[in-house]
C-alpha positions as CSV (number, residue, x, y, z in Angstrom):
1,M,0.0,0.0,0.0
2,R,1.2,3.6,-0.8
3,Y,-0.2,6.8,0.5
4,L,-1.3,9.0,-2.4
5,H,-3.1,12.2,-1.3
6,T,-5.3,14.0,1.1
7,M,-8.4,15.7,-0.5
8,V,-10.0,19.0,0.7
9,R,-13.0,20.8,-0.8
10,V,-12.4,24.5,-1.6
11,T,-14.9,27.3,-2.3
12,D,-12.5,29.7,-4.1
13,I,-9.7,28.5,-6.2
14,D,-7.8,31.8,-6.3
15,A,-8.0,32.2,-2.5
16,S,-7.0,28.7,-1.9
17,L,-4.0,28.8,-4.2
18,N,-3.0,32.1,-2.6
19,F,-3.0,30.4,0.8
20,W,-1.5,27.0,-0.2
21,C,1.0,28.3,-2.8
22,D,1.8,31.9,-2.2
23,K,1.8,31.7,1.6
24,M,2.5,28.0,2.5
25,G,5.0,27.5,-0.4
26,L,3.4,24.6,-2.2
27,V,3.5,24.3,-5.9
28,E,0.7,23.3,-8.3
29,A,1.6,20.1,-9.9
30,T,-1.5,19.3,-12.0
31,R,-5.0,20.6,-12.6
32,K,-7.8,18.8,-14.3
33,D,-11.2,20.3,-15.2
34,V,-13.9,17.6,-15.3
35,P,-17.0,19.2,-17.2
36,E,-19.2,16.0,-17.0
37,G,-18.8,16.0,-13.2
38,K,-18.6,19.9,-12.9
39,F,-15.5,20.0,-10.8
40,T,-11.8,20.9,-10.9
41,L,-9.0,18.9,-9.3
42,I,-5.7,20.7,-8.3
43,F,-2.9,18.7,-6.9
44,L,-0.3,20.6,-4.9
45,T,3.1,19.3,-3.7
46,A,6.0,20.6,-1.6
47,P,8.6,22.0,-4.1
48,E,11.1,19.3,-3.0
49,D,8.5,16.7,-3.9
50,R,7.6,18.0,-7.4
51,A,9.9,15.7,-9.4
52,A,9.0,12.7,-7.2
53,F,5.2,13.5,-7.7
54,D,5.6,13.6,-11.4
55,E,7.2,10.2,-11.2
56,G,4.4,8.9,-9.1
57,R,6.5,8.7,-5.9
58,A,5.3,11.4,-3.6
59,P,2.0,12.3,-2.1
60,A,0.1,15.4,-2.7
61,L,-2.7,17.7,-1.4
62,E,-5.8,17.5,-3.7
63,L,-7.9,20.7,-3.7
64,T,-11.4,19.8,-5.2
65,Y,-13.6,22.7,-6.4
66,N,-17.2,21.8,-7.2
67,W,-18.3,24.3,-9.8
68,D,-22.1,24.6,-9.0
69,S,-22.0,24.0,-5.3
70,D,-23.5,26.4,-2.9
71,E,-22.7,24.1,0.0
72,V,-21.2,25.8,3.0
73,Y,-18.4,23.4,4.3
74,E,-18.8,23.3,8.1
75,G,-17.6,21.0,10.7
76,G,-14.9,19.5,8.6
77,R,-17.1,18.8,5.5
78,N,-14.4,20.4,3.5
79,F,-12.0,17.5,4.4
80,G,-12.6,14.8,1.6
81,H,-10.6,11.7,2.1
82,L,-7.2,10.0,2.4
83,A,-6.2,8.0,-0.6
84,Y,-4.0,4.8,-0.8
85,E,-2.9,2.8,-3.8
86,V,-3.2,-0.9,-3.3
87,E,-1.8,-4.0,-5.2
88,D,-5.2,-5.8,-5.5
89,I,-8.3,-3.8,-4.9
90,Y,-10.4,-6.9,-4.5
91,A,-8.1,-8.7,-2.0
92,T,-7.8,-5.5,0.0
93,C,-11.6,-5.0,0.1
94,Q,-12.2,-8.7,0.9
95,H,-9.7,-8.5,3.7
96,L,-11.3,-5.4,5.3
97,Q,-14.8,-6.8,4.9
98,D,-13.7,-10.1,6.6
99,N,-12.4,-8.0,9.4
100,G,-15.7,-6.2,9.9
101,V,-15.1,-3.0,7.8
102,S,-18.1,-1.9,5.7
103,I,-17.1,-1.3,2.0
104,N,-19.1,2.0,1.6
105,R,-18.5,2.2,-2.1
106,P,-17.4,-1.2,-3.6
107,P,-14.9,-1.5,-6.4
108,R,-17.6,-2.1,-9.0
109,D,-15.2,-0.6,-11.6
110,G,-12.3,-2.7,-10.6
111,R,-10.4,0.5,-9.7
112,M,-11.8,2.5,-6.7
113,A,-13.5,1.7,-3.4
114,F,-14.2,3.8,-0.3
115,V,-14.2,2.8,3.5
116,R,-14.4,4.7,6.6
117,S,-12.1,4.5,9.7
118,P,-13.6,3.9,13.2
119,D,-13.7,7.7,13.5
120,G,-15.5,8.3,10.3
121,I,-12.5,9.3,8.1
122,S,-13.2,8.6,4.4
123,I,-10.5,6.4,2.8
124,E,-10.2,6.0,-0.9
125,L,-8.5,2.8,-2.1
126,L,-7.2,2.9,-5.6
127,Q,-6.0,-0.1,-7.7
128,K,-2.4,0.2,-8.7
129,G,-1.9,0.5,-12.4
130,Q,-4.9,-0.4,-14.6
131,A,-8.3,-1.3,-13.3
132,R,-8.9,-4.9,-12.6
133,E,-11.3,-7.0,-14.6
134,L,-14.8,-6.7,-13.1
135,K,-15.5,-9.3,-10.7
136,E,-18.4,-10.4,-8.4
137,P,-19.6,-9.8,-5.8
138,W,-18.1,-6.4,-6.1
139,A,-19.4,-5.5,-9.6
140,S,-23.0,-5.6,-8.5
141,M,-22.5,-4.6,-4.8
142,P,-24.6,-1.5,-3.8
143,N,-23.2,1.4,-1.9
144,T,-23.5,1.4,1.9
145,G,-23.8,4.6,3.8
146,S,-21.8,7.5,2.6
147,W,-18.1,7.9,1.9
């Protein structure tokens, strides 16, 4: 398993970049607008981690901006999730489920799943490399709760 990123939701990209980059000293590594989902993802790294991030070897801070949201992020709602890359998404989810962890968003796509820690922290599990071939019971398993 490898730690990938921490995601936080932001309400103002310019103000957020001013804080995280101009004041805190992080650098923008990548930006992706997703029109079909109506959001923008911006990944920031420490300057010393930039080359390693580009090579997939360093974690990042993911800023998520939802274009049409009027939600006020209170009580930590702006904190999104921790993300970990795993060797086998199905084996990881099976191990967690066998040990009493609810799979809130099953890996129906062979690539991504979400679980929660005992304290309610959302954790994204991402398949290393390409998505796995679709497999039951995961492919048809419904979501449970929220992630």
